[in-house]
Phi, psi and omega in degrees: 000139181260133176247128178258128178239127171279130183252149174275148186281054172277159181300320181296315180293319182291330174300317177295317182298315183284324183282343183304307179294326181293314188267344184238293189297316185246023184305321184254010182279137176263002181249336182289129177253111181290154173286166169287116191305316182298319179293320181297316179296317180296326176297326184275349184267125179300332181275356181244334186254114182294348176296340179290355173295333180227008177239157166226156186212156173223142183241134183232144175232141180259134179237146170219125182053038176081359181251144177287128181236000179185163177210158176196152173240142169253133184226137171240116175264099185293329179296311179295319179301318179292319180297325185256004180054051181234160171238084192236130169266136173262140168252146186205174179049047183262120176214139182198157174291162182283083187209126183300314183297319181292312181301314181296320182293321179295310180297322179297322181297315180289324178300311181295321178296315180296317180295326178294340179263006179085014181278156186238348179224153175239123187225142176165185001287125172223140182259209185294309181217181180287352175280354179254165179300145179227146170085156178254131179297126176236349173217143178100034182289345181258022178238142176296137180292166177262160178300127178086359177255160183255130173274150180219139173294153183296338182279347182301305186292334178293322176293319179296318179295321177300326181276003175098006176287144178235163180300133173255307179200152177244150170242145178249151175232147186233144170254116187251132173279124182280121181289154179289333178232154176296128177307134188303317181296318179297316180298319180295316180295319180301315180294321180295314180296320179302318181285313186292321186259000178059046180235160179205163177265150178228156177234151175239143172247348179251111185296319180298321180291322177302311181298318182295318185279319191224008181304303178297319186298324180301311185283331175290327175294318176303318179302311183285328181289326185259002192306322185262006178285161183309122171062021185294138179247104184303139180283130176282167177302322179295318177294319180301314178299320180298313184286331174300315180290328185281321189251315189296330178295341185248357184286124176296120187295330177298325185273007177254126178241128179237136179250126181236156171284128191301318186281312185271342185062023174290136177285123181240351178200148178211140174235122183247125178221156178217153173303141181300128177264002190302307183294326179294319180291326176296315179297319185274350185055036175080006183255142177281330183237147007274337187243357185302321181299324180291317178299319181292319178297318178298324181296327178288332185267325185228106184201143175249005179234134176242138177266123176274098188290314178192157169230131179229133181228140177310131189310316183290349178253000180293145178067023180240014173100003180297325177302329179297323178296320181296313181286329174300326178282319190275329184302314176298324178295314180300318179294321179300322182275356178084015176287130176254337181222154177234140174256124176284157168284173180289138185230133181303133185296339180264002181274078186297332180299321181278316184297329182296336185293340183278357182295343180278350191238162166278125186213163176229118175280097196249354178219153176219136177239153184221139167261134180251159178210158170197154176289153179233000000 
C-alpha cells in the first residue's frame, strides 16, 4: 500500500525530498547529473526563492513500508496563468520507482491539490520559472545530462501516457563539435552585421564592473527576448537581483559574449556559457563537502565540454545574424580553453530562429524533452 504525505518546506524535509532521486532512483546511474543540493533546496523554499511572490507550491512524498518510493511537486504560477488566461497546475520534481500504484498516487495527489485551487489542467514537468529545469527526457537516456537539466528514466513517460497525458511541447538538445576555426560564412556574416547594424561584441575582465554596467541589462534582455516563448514567466526585479547574486559571481567572463550597439552601448545580444559541471556533480553527488568543491573547481580549469546556457537577442534583431557575432566571439575562446564539444540547453522544437544557428556546425540532436498535459 502506498501512503502519500504532503511535506512542509523545512530544511529537514527538503533534504529528504532532494536526496531521494540522488540516493535511491539514480544511485547506480552513470548518466544522471544531480543538482547542487543547496541550490535545489533554496529553490524549493518560499523564504529563499523570489518566484514565490507569484507562485505557490505543495510537495508530496510517497511511502511504502516506511520507505520513500516517490516524490512530486505541484506548482501554480499565477503570473503565467494570468498572462495566458489559463487555470493550470504544473507538476515538477517527479521521481518514482517503476510501479503503477506509486505513479498514480503521486499524480493523484497533485491533481487533487490543483483542483482544490480551482485549476483545470495539469501540465509538466515544469517548475517555477524558465530559469528552472523543464520537460521530461524521452530520448537520449544513454547520454550524460547537462548542468541544470533533469534526467529521467525511460519508464517515466510511459506511465504518464498510460494515465492519459498527451504531448504539449518538445524541447531539443544538441551536441555540437566546436570547429578549430570560425566557419568562413559565419565570420563573413558577423563582420557584415557588425557594420550594417552598428553593433559589436565586448568583453569584461572586471566582474564588479560587469555587474554594475550590465547586470540588470542581461536579465532584462532575457525577459524581452523570451517573452513570447511557451510558458515564459517574466523575471521580476526581485528575481533579477537574486540571479545576479546567484550566477554572475561564478560565470567565467571569457565564456560570456555580449553584443552592444556601438553608439548607445545598449545591450542587444548575450550568449552565456559555462564549463560543463556534469561529471563534477556526478562525482560529488550534488554535495559541496567534503570534496564537491574541488571537483567543481577542477571542472572550471580542465574541461573539454562547454554548456551553452542561453542566447538572447533583442526581438527586432532576431534572425538577422546577431548570433553569428556571438559565436564569432566565442569559438576562439572555446578553442583556447580546450573545449572540443558544446552542449546546447533545451530549445523549443518550433523555435526555428534558434535551431537555425546550428547549420554552421557539425552536430548531433541527441536528446529530446517533453511537457505533457491533460485536463483534471
